[in-house]
C-alpha positions in Angstrom: 131.4 -61.4 -84.7 128.1 -63.2 -86.2 124.5 -63.2 -85.4 123.3 -66.2 -83.2 119.9 -65.3 -82.4 118.4 -61.8 -82.7 116.3 -61.0 -79.5 114.8 -57.7 -81.1 116.0 -55.2 -83.6 118.4 -53.6 -81.0 119.4 -56.7 -79.0 121.0 -59.6 -80.3 122.9 -62.7 -79.1 126.3 -63.3 -81.0 129.6 -65.2 -81.0 132.8 -63.9 -81.8 135.9 -65.6 -83.6 136.4 -67.5 -80.5 133.0 -69.0 -80.3 132.6 -66.8 -77.2 128.9 -65.8 -76.6 127.7 -62.3 -75.8 124.6 -59.8 -75.6 125.3 -57.1 -78.4 123.5 -54.0 -78.2 123.0 -51.4 -80.9 120.2 -49.3 -82.7 118.9 -51.5 -85.4 121.6 -54.0 -84.8 119.2 -57.3 -85.5 117.0 -55.8 -88.4 116.5 -58.4 -90.9 119.7 -60.4 -89.7 119.6 -64.2 -89.9 121.5 -66.4 -87.8 125.0 -66.7 -89.2 125.0 -63.3 -90.6 127.8 -61.0 -89.7 127.0 -57.9 -87.4 127.5 -54.7 -88.4 130.0 -53.4 -85.8 129.5 -49.9 -86.7 126.0 -50.2 -85.0 127.5 -51.8 -81.8 127.0 -49.5 -78.8 127.7 -52.0 -76.2 129.1 -55.9 -75.8 128.3 -57.3 -72.9 129.9 -61.0 -71.9 128.9 -62.6 -68.6 130.7 -65.1 -66.5 129.1 -68.1 -68.3 127.6 -68.6 -71.4 124.6 -70.1 -69.4 124.0 -66.7 -67.6 124.6 -64.9 -71.0 121.6 -67.1 -72.3 119.5 -66.3 -69.4 120.1 -62.3 -69.9 119.2 -62.8 -73.7 115.9 -64.8 -72.7 114.9 -62.2 -70.1 115.7 -59.4 -72.6 112.8 -60.9 -74.8 110.4 -59.8 -72.6 112.1 -56.7 -70.3 113.2 -53.7 -71.9 116.7 -52.8 -72.3 116.3 -49.8 -69.8 115.9 -52.3 -66.9 118.9 -53.9 -67.7 120.9 -50.8 -67.8 119.4 -49.9 -64.3 120.6 -53.1 -62.9 124.0 -52.6 -64.5 124.5 -49.1 -62.6 123.3 -50.8 -59.2 125.7 -53.5 -59.6 128.6 -51.4 -60.7 127.9 -49.4 -57.5 127.4 -52.5 -55.4 130.6 -53.8 -56.3 132.5 -50.9 -55.6 130.7 -50.0 -52.1 131.6 -53.7 -51.2 134.8 -53.9 -52.9 134.0 -57.3 -54.3 133.4 -59.2 -57.4 129.8 -60.2 -57.1 128.3 -62.8 -59.4 127.3 -61.5 -62.6 123.9 -63.6 -61.5 122.9 -60.5 -59.6 122.2 -58.6 -63.1 119.9 -61.5 -64.0 117.7 -61.4 -60.9 117.9 -57.4 -60.3 116.8 -56.7 -63.9 113.8 -59.1 -63.4 113.1 -57.7 -60.1 113.1 -54.2 -61.0 111.0 -54.5 -63.9 108.2 -56.3 -62.2 108.6 -54.2 -59.3 107.5 -51.2 -61.6 105.0 -53.2 -63.2 103.1 -54.0 -60.0 103.6 -50.1 -58.8 101.9 -49.3 -62.0 99.1 -51.7 -61.3 98.7 -50.2 -57.9 100.2 -53.6 -56.3 102.2 -52.9 -53.2 104.0 -55.9 -51.6 105.2 -55.3 -48.1 108.7 -56.7 -47.4 108.3 -59.0 -44.5 112.2 -59.1 -44.4 112.8 -55.4 -44.3 113.9 -55.6 -40.5 116.4 -58.5 -41.0 117.8 -56.4 -44.4 118.5 -53.3 -42.2 120.0 -55.4 -39.3 121.8 -58.3 -40.9 122.7 -56.7 -44.3 123.5 -52.9 -43.3 125.8 -52.2 -46.4 123.8 -53.9 -48.6 120.7 -52.0 -47.5 122.5 -49.0 -47.9 123.2 -50.2 -51.3 119.5 -50.7 -51.9 118.7 -47.1 -50.8 121.0 -45.6 -53.6 119.5 -48.0 -56.2 115.9 -46.4 -55.2 117.8 -43.1 -56.5 118.9 -44.8 -59.5 115.5 -46.1 -60.4 113.7 -42.9 -59.8 116.2 -41.0 -62.0 115.5 -43.4 -64.9 111.6 -44.4 -64.4 110.4 -41.3 -62.4 109.0 -43.9 -59.8 110.2 -43.5 -56.1 110.0 -46.9 -54.3 109.8 -46.9 -50.5 112.2 -48.6 -47.9 110.6 -52.0 -48.8 112.2 -51.9 -52.2 115.6 -51.3 -50.9 115.2 -54.2 -48.4 114.3 -56.7 -51.6 117.5 -55.2 -53.5 119.6 -55.9 -50.3 118.4 -59.3 -50.1 119.3 -59.8 -53.8 122.6 -58.8 -53.3 123.0 -61.0 -49.9 121.9 -63.7 -51.8 124.6 -63.5 -54.4 127.2 -64.6 -51.6 125.6 -67.6 -50.7 128.4 -70.3 -50.4 127.3 -73.5 -52.2 130.4 -75.6 -51.7 129.4 -77.7 -48.6 128.7 -80.9 -51.0 126.5 -82.7 -48.4 124.1 -79.2 -47.6 124.1 -79.1 -51.7 122.7 -82.2 -52.1 120.1 -82.1 -49.3 119.2 -78.6 -50.9 119.1 -80.2 -54.1 116.7 -83.0 -53.0 114.4 -80.6 -51.1 114.3 -78.4 -54.4 113.3 -81.3 -56.3 110.5 -82.7 -54.3 108.8 -79.4 -54.0 109.1 -79.1 -58.0 107.3 -82.3 -58.1 104.4 -81.5 -55.8 103.9 -78.3 -58.0 104.1 -80.2 -61.1 101.8 -83.0 -60.0 99.2 -80.3 -58.4 99.1 -78.3 -61.4 99.5 -81.3 -64.0 102.1 -79.8 -66.0 105.6 -79.9 -67.4 107.9 -77.1 -66.6 109.6 -75.3 -69.3 113.1 -75.6 -67.5 114.6 -73.2 -69.9 112.3 -70.1 -69.2 113.4 -67.4 -66.9 110.3 -67.6 -64.4 111.4 -71.5 -63.8 114.9 -70.5 -62.9 113.4 -67.9 -60.6 111.3 -70.1 -59.0 114.1 -72.9 -58.7 116.3 -69.7 -56.8 114.0 -69.1 -54.7 113.1 -72.7 -53.7 117.0 -73.2 -53.1 117.1 -70.3 -50.5 113.8 -71.7 -49.0 115.3 -75.1 -48.6 118.6 -73.2 -47.1 116.2 -71.6 -44.4 114.4 -74.8 -43.5 117.6 -76.9 -43.1 119.3 -73.9 -41.1 116.1 -73.6 -39.2 116.0 -70.2 -40.1 112.5 -68.7 -40.6 110.9 -65.7 -42.2 108.9 -64.1 -39.5 107.3 -60.7 -39.4 103.7 -62.0 -40.2 101.4 -60.1 -42.5 97.9 -61.6 -42.0 96.1 -59.3 -44.2 98.6 -60.0 -47.1 98.1 -63.8 -46.1 94.5 -63.7 -46.5 94.7 -61.6 -49.7 97.1 -64.2 -51.6 94.7 -66.9 -50.2 91.8 -65.4 -51.8 93.2 -64.3 -54.8 95.5 -67.1 -55.8 93.5 -70.3 -54.7 95.2 -73.0 -56.6 98.5 -72.1 -56.0 97.7 -71.5 -52.1 96.0 -75.3 -52.3 99.7 -76.1 -53.7 101.5 -74.7 -50.8 99.3 -76.3 -48.4 100.7 -79.5 -49.8 104.2 -78.1 -49.6 103.5 -77.3 -46.0 102.4 -80.8 -45.2 105.6 -82.2 -46.8 108.0 -79.8 -44.8 106.2 -80.6 -41.7 106.3 -84.6 -42.0 109.8 -84.6 -43.5 111.6 -81.9 -41.5 109.3 -81.2 -38.7 109.3 -77.5 -39.3 106.0 -75.5 -39.7 106.3 -73.1 -42.5 105.4 -69.4 -41.6 103.0 -67.3 -43.3 105.3 -65.1 -44.6 107.3 -68.0 -46.3 103.8 -69.2 -47.6 103.2 -65.6 -49.3 106.4 -65.9 -50.7 105.9 -69.4 -52.5 102.2 -68.6 -53.6 103.3 -65.7 -55.6 106.5 -67.6 -57.0 104.2 -70.5 -58.0 101.4 -68.6 -59.3 103.7 -66.5 -61.7 105.6 -69.4 -63.2 102.6 -71.7 -63.7 100.1 -68.9 -64.8 103.0 -68.1 -67.4 103.1 -71.6 -68.7 99.5 -72.1 -68.8 98.8 -68.8 -70.6 
């Protein structure tokens, strides 16, 4: 096994003799190593190989900024979910949950609480997934000392439900792709930037836009309006909100659909996150 890239002293991206990419964990495993150097197998504590090399690289990219313990929390939740659902959930869930839990903790520490406008839907439409979300709260509390409320269980339930999205209908996939590209174009020209398409934040935005497209094309909208949160993001993220107003006009003119305030809030948060990261 040889080093491909050291993410930090304790996590590296490596290739085995069959050129299979994997994420390798171990205390001091990447210290002073250069690409192509052999890895000391005595230091290996865990080897993680995902379903595709693309996912392996996404985890590797994510672990550059997210502490390892959040990946381990997500790994425990996914293992529990697979047993509870008796299903082979996509490894992509590991990526999304790691990122989501990390930023949920950061928001909690900063006193920023986001109400889950999909909580009712999560409880009613994804009952088993919501039960898994509640178990996830126990796991997160055990590892971090932070106890989230049911809103967070609902967010986790939706992440689990989203991994079961069926993208095999080619006509619908084409429509979703066009919609997503159009929205990305609006964002790109509004902010005058070129996206870093290799970044995790860009990938997360694209994922959100795909599910947003699915809801628009299926005429299935996020309800449960929160006027207070809507006013907060409108005032705090002015540039991102102005961009979302352009998206609102595009959706109304192109699809005859009025975006709800709840949808706009989620779009503002995602857009602000990816554009703010790139500008910085």
